[in-house]
C-alpha positions as CSV (number, residue, x, y, z in Angstrom):
1,X,48.0,-86.3,-35.8
2,X,49.5,-88.3,-32.6
3,X,51.1,-85.3,-31.5
4,X,47.5,-83.5,-31.9
5,X,45.9,-86.3,-30.2
6,X,48.2,-86.7,-27.1
7,X,48.0,-82.4,-26.7
8,X,44.0,-82.7,-26.6
9,X,44.4,-85.5,-24.0
10,X,46.5,-83.3,-22.0
11,X,44.2,-80.5,-22.1
12,X,41.1,-82.4,-21.0
13,X,43.2,-83.9,-18.0
14,X,44.5,-80.4,-17.4
15,X,40.6,-79.6,-17.4
16,X,40.1,-81.9,-15.2
17,X,42.6,-80.8,-12.6
18,X,41.5,-77.0,-12.9
19,X,38.0,-78.2,-12.3
20,X,39.0,-80.0,-9.2
21,X,41.0,-77.5,-7.7
22,X,38.7,-74.6,-8.2
23,X,35.5,-77.0,-6.9
24,X,37.9,-77.4,-4.0
25,X,38.4,-74.0,-3.5
26,X,34.7,-73.1,-3.7
27,X,33.9,-75.8,-1.5
28,X,36.2,-74.9,1.1
29,X,33.7,-72.7,3.1
30,X,31.9,-75.5,4.2
31,X,34.9,-76.7,6.2
32,X,35.4,-73.3,7.8
33,X,31.1,-73.5,8.5
34,X,32.2,-76.9,9.8
35,X,34.9,-75.6,12.5
36,X,33.1,-72.5,13.3
37,X,33.8,-73.4,17.1
38,X,37.3,-72.3,16.8
39,X,38.2,-68.3,16.6
40,X,39.5,-67.4,13.3
41,X,43.3,-66.5,14.3
42,X,43.6,-70.3,15.9
43,X,42.0,-71.7,12.4
44,X,44.7,-69.5,10.7
45,X,47.2,-70.6,13.0
46,X,46.6,-74.5,12.2
47,X,46.7,-73.9,8.8
48,X,49.9,-72.8,9.0
49,X,51.0,-75.3,11.4
50,X,49.6,-78.0,9.4
51,X,50.5,-76.9,5.6
52,X,54.2,-76.8,6.7
53,X,54.7,-80.8,6.8
54,X,52.4,-81.4,3.9
55,X,54.4,-79.1,1.5
56,X,57.6,-80.2,2.9
57,X,56.8,-84.0,2.2
58,X,55.2,-82.7,-1.5
59,X,58.6,-80.7,-2.1
60,X,60.8,-84.1,-1.0
61,X,58.5,-86.3,-3.1
62,X,59.0,-83.9,-6.2
63,X,62.9,-83.3,-5.4
64,X,62.3,-79.7,-5.5
65,X,64.8,-78.9,-2.7
66,X,67.5,-77.9,-4.8
67,X,64.9,-75.0,-5.9
68,X,64.5,-74.1,-2.4
69,X,68.1,-74.2,-1.3
70,X,68.7,-72.1,-4.4
71,X,66.7,-69.0,-3.2
72,X,68.7,-65.8,-2.8
73,X,67.7,-63.2,-0.5
74,X,65.7,-61.1,-3.3
75,X,63.2,-64.0,-3.3
76,X,63.0,-64.4,0.1
77,X,62.4,-60.7,0.8
78,X,59.5,-61.0,-1.9
79,X,57.9,-64.1,-0.3
80,X,58.3,-62.2,3.4
81,X,55.9,-59.8,1.6
82,X,53.6,-62.4,0.1
83,X,53.3,-64.0,3.2
84,X,51.9,-61.0,4.7
85,X,49.3,-60.9,1.7
86,X,48.4,-64.5,2.0
87,X,48.0,-64.1,5.9
88,X,45.7,-61.0,5.4
89,X,43.8,-63.0,2.6
90,X,43.4,-66.3,4.7
91,X,42.3,-64.6,7.8
92,X,39.8,-62.6,6.3
93,X,38.5,-65.1,4.2
94,X,38.1,-67.5,7.4
95,X,36.7,-64.8,9.2
96,X,33.8,-64.1,6.7
97,X,32.9,-67.6,6.4
98,X,32.6,-67.9,10.0
99,X,30.6,-64.4,10.1
100,X,28.3,-66.2,7.8
101,X,29.5,-63.6,4.7
102,X,30.3,-66.3,2.3
103,X,28.3,-63.9,-0.3
104,X,31.1,-61.0,0.4
105,X,33.7,-63.4,0.3
106,X,32.8,-64.7,-3.1
107,X,32.7,-61.0,-4.4
108,X,36.1,-60.5,-3.9
109,X,37.1,-63.5,-5.9
110,X,34.8,-62.2,-8.5
111,X,36.5,-58.8,-8.5
112,X,39.9,-60.6,-8.3
113,X,40.9,-61.2,-12.3
114,X,39.7,-57.6,-12.9
115,X,42.1,-56.3,-10.0
116,X,44.8,-58.2,-11.3
117,X,44.6,-56.6,-14.9
118,X,44.5,-53.1,-13.2
119,X,47.4,-53.7,-10.8
120,X,49.5,-54.7,-13.9
121,X,48.8,-51.4,-15.7
122,X,49.8,-49.4,-12.8
123,X,52.8,-51.1,-11.6
124,X,54.0,-53.3,-14.5
125,X,53.1,-50.8,-17.1
126,X,51.1,-53.6,-19.0
127,X,48.7,-52.0,-21.8
128,X,45.3,-52.3,-21.1
129,X,42.9,-52.7,-24.2
130,X,39.2,-50.7,-24.4
131,X,37.2,-53.6,-23.5
132,X,39.6,-54.4,-20.5
133,X,38.8,-50.6,-19.7
134,X,35.4,-51.2,-20.1
135,X,35.3,-54.5,-17.8
136,X,36.8,-52.5,-14.9
137,X,34.7,-49.7,-15.5
138,X,31.8,-51.8,-15.0
139,X,33.0,-53.6,-12.0
140,X,34.0,-50.0,-10.5
141,X,30.3,-48.8,-11.4
142,X,28.8,-51.6,-9.3
143,X,30.6,-51.2,-6.5
144,X,30.1,-47.3,-6.2
145,X,26.4,-48.1,-7.1
146,X,26.5,-50.3,-3.5
147,X,28.5,-47.6,-2.0
148,X,26.0,-45.1,-3.0
149,X,22.8,-46.7,-2.0
150,X,24.1,-48.6,1.4
151,X,26.5,-45.7,2.1
152,X,29.3,-48.1,2.9
153,X,32.1,-50.2,1.0
154,X,32.5,-53.8,0.4
155,X,35.2,-53.6,2.6
156,X,35.2,-57.3,3.0
157,X,35.5,-58.4,-0.7
158,X,37.7,-55.4,-1.7
159,X,40.2,-56.7,1.3
160,X,39.8,-60.5,-0.3
161,X,40.4,-59.1,-4.1
162,X,43.3,-56.6,-3.3
163,X,45.3,-59.0,-0.6
164,X,45.3,-61.7,-3.3
165,X,45.8,-59.1,-6.3
166,X,48.9,-57.8,-4.5
167,X,49.9,-61.3,-3.7
168,X,49.8,-62.3,-7.3
169,X,51.5,-59.3,-8.4
170,X,54.6,-59.7,-5.9
171,X,54.7,-63.7,-7.0
172,X,55.0,-62.3,-10.4
173,X,58.6,-60.5,-9.3
174,X,60.0,-64.1,-8.5
175,X,60.0,-67.1,-10.6
176,X,59.6,-69.8,-7.7
177,X,57.4,-72.9,-8.2
178,X,54.1,-72.6,-6.5
179,X,54.8,-75.3,-3.6
180,X,58.3,-73.9,-3.1
181,X,57.0,-70.5,-2.6
182,X,53.9,-71.5,-0.5
183,X,56.6,-73.3,1.7
184,X,58.7,-70.4,2.1
185,X,55.9,-68.4,2.8
186,X,54.3,-70.7,5.7
187,X,57.5,-71.2,6.9
188,X,57.9,-67.3,7.3
189,X,54.5,-67.4,8.9
190,X,55.5,-70.4,11.2
191,X,57.4,-68.7,14.1
192,X,54.5,-66.2,14.8
193,X,51.9,-69.6,14.5
194,X,54.0,-71.3,16.6
195,X,54.5,-68.7,19.4
196,X,50.5,-68.2,19.3
197,X,50.1,-72.1,19.6
198,X,52.4,-71.8,22.8
199,X,50.5,-69.1,24.3
200,X,47.2,-70.8,23.4
201,X,48.2,-74.0,25.2
202,X,49.6,-72.3,28.0
203,X,46.1,-70.1,28.8
204,X,43.6,-72.6,27.8
205,X,45.3,-76.2,27.6
206,X,45.4,-78.3,24.6
207,X,42.6,-79.3,22.4
208,X,40.9,-82.7,22.2
209,X,42.6,-84.7,19.8
210,X,39.2,-85.0,17.4
211,X,39.4,-81.1,17.1
212,X,43.2,-81.0,16.5
213,X,42.5,-83.7,13.7
214,X,39.6,-81.6,12.7
215,X,42.0,-78.5,12.4
216,X,45.0,-80.4,10.9
217,X,42.7,-80.8,7.7
218,X,43.2,-77.1,7.1
219,X,46.5,-78.2,5.8
220,X,45.0,-80.3,3.5
221,X,42.7,-77.4,2.4
222,X,45.7,-75.2,1.5
223,X,47.9,-78.1,-0.2
224,X,45.6,-80.3,-2.2
225,X,43.9,-77.5,-4.3
226,X,47.3,-75.9,-5.1
227,X,49.1,-79.1,-6.4
228,X,45.9,-79.9,-8.6
229,X,46.0,-76.1,-9.9
230,X,49.7,-76.7,-10.5
231,X,49.1,-79.8,-12.7
232,X,46.0,-77.9,-14.4
233,X,48.4,-74.8,-15.3
234,X,51.0,-77.3,-17.0
235,X,48.3,-78.8,-19.4
236,X,45.7,-75.7,-20.1
237,X,45.9,-72.7,-21.9
238,X,45.9,-69.3,-19.6
239,X,42.7,-68.3,-21.0
240,X,41.0,-71.8,-20.3
241,X,42.8,-71.5,-16.9
242,X,41.0,-67.9,-16.4
243,X,37.3,-69.3,-17.2
244,X,37.6,-72.3,-14.9
245,X,38.7,-69.8,-11.9
246,X,35.1,-68.3,-12.0
247,X,34.1,-72.0,-10.6
248,X,35.1,-71.2,-7.4
249,X,33.5,-68.0,-6.4
250,X,29.7,-69.2,-8.1
251,X,30.3,-72.4,-5.5
252,X,30.6,-70.1,-2.9
253,X,28.0,-68.3,-3.7
254,X,25.5,-70.8,-4.2
255,X,26.5,-72.3,-0.9
256,X,26.0,-69.1,0.5
257,X,22.3,-68.7,-0.9
258,X,21.1,-71.9,-1.1
259,X,22.8,-73.9,1.7
260,X,23.2,-71.3,4.4
261,X,20.7,-69.2,3.7
262,X,22.6,-65.7,3.9
263,X,20.5,-63.2,3.2
264,X,21.5,-61.0,0.2
265,X,20.9,-57.6,-0.4
266,X,18.9,-56.6,-3.9
267,X,21.8,-54.2,-4.2
268,X,24.2,-56.6,-4.0
269,X,22.9,-58.6,-6.6
270,X,23.2,-55.3,-9.1
271,X,27.0,-55.1,-7.9
272,X,27.3,-59.0,-9.0
273,X,25.0,-58.1,-12.2
274,X,27.6,-55.6,-13.5
275,X,30.7,-57.5,-12.0
276,X,29.5,-60.5,-14.2
277,X,29.1,-58.4,-17.0
278,X,32.3,-57.1,-17.0
279,X,33.8,-60.6,-16.5
280,X,31.8,-61.5,-19.7
281,X,33.2,-58.7,-21.5
282,X,36.9,-59.4,-20.1
283,X,36.7,-63.2,-20.5
284,X,35.4,-63.1,-24.0
285,X,37.9,-60.1,-25.2
286,X,40.9,-62.2,-23.9
287,X,39.5,-65.4,-25.8
288,X,39.1,-63.3,-29.0
289,X,43.0,-61.7,-28.5
290,X,44.4,-65.0,-27.9
291,X,42.9,-66.7,-31.1
292,X,44.4,-63.4,-32.9
293,X,47.7,-64.1,-31.8
294,X,47.8,-67.7,-32.3
295,X,46.7,-66.9,-36.0
296,X,49.2,-64.3,-36.4
297,X,52.0,-66.9,-35.2
298,X,50.3,-69.7,-37.2
299,X,50.9,-67.2,-40.6
300,X,54.6,-66.5,-39.9
């Protein structure tokens, strides 16, 4: 009984961490709108520059340096590619927010779980169940209706979905803790960010201290939700974590519509409807499958 109570308390704590992490990511567009006076590439540069010291502090406090020094060439090679995927994802997201296309960005993160399943099937040989095929088919149909009606691909959402999907796929190939992986990735981005910083200072001079302080918050935006997510992942079942992840794009979409009054075409709402239906089917099927597997283990 005591063990069950402890497990329940741990799950409740994990749920709070997960809501905080995805809520943080969902409200992040407000930060990037706040600093929209800075070009996207410069924002990305500062996000990298300020993430490194925060992650260094985190790894020091959590005593994970042994894990850093224990990385082999294979792990570093994979992290070099994931750093490229992350750069594309971060840069596209920042540009989308500053271009007042938050709704387009939220579309990408709604699609992302379905992209993950598809990539797992294509590259890892993971078997897909019939309802998972149905969910992906519905999402594909929704995107194609928009393509056929508007004559344009929702490239922004798809870029975010596929860049983060490939990021997750490649990170699965190396067993590296979240903080260590992100530290290595940002360290690999650091030389380019540093050179860009030197070039900016030489050409335009150093920004005022207040603006630098605002840009430094980009490091906090990157690291804090990661820490909360890692704490949630240790305490919550994957299914529960999967449900909570829809909080982030939902918050972003609400910000786009109600706070920033972004125009959303009627056909885009139809696309969202197909994707939401796909996510409901995908989530319920996943939950049912997890329960069946748990019952089968209990019967053994």
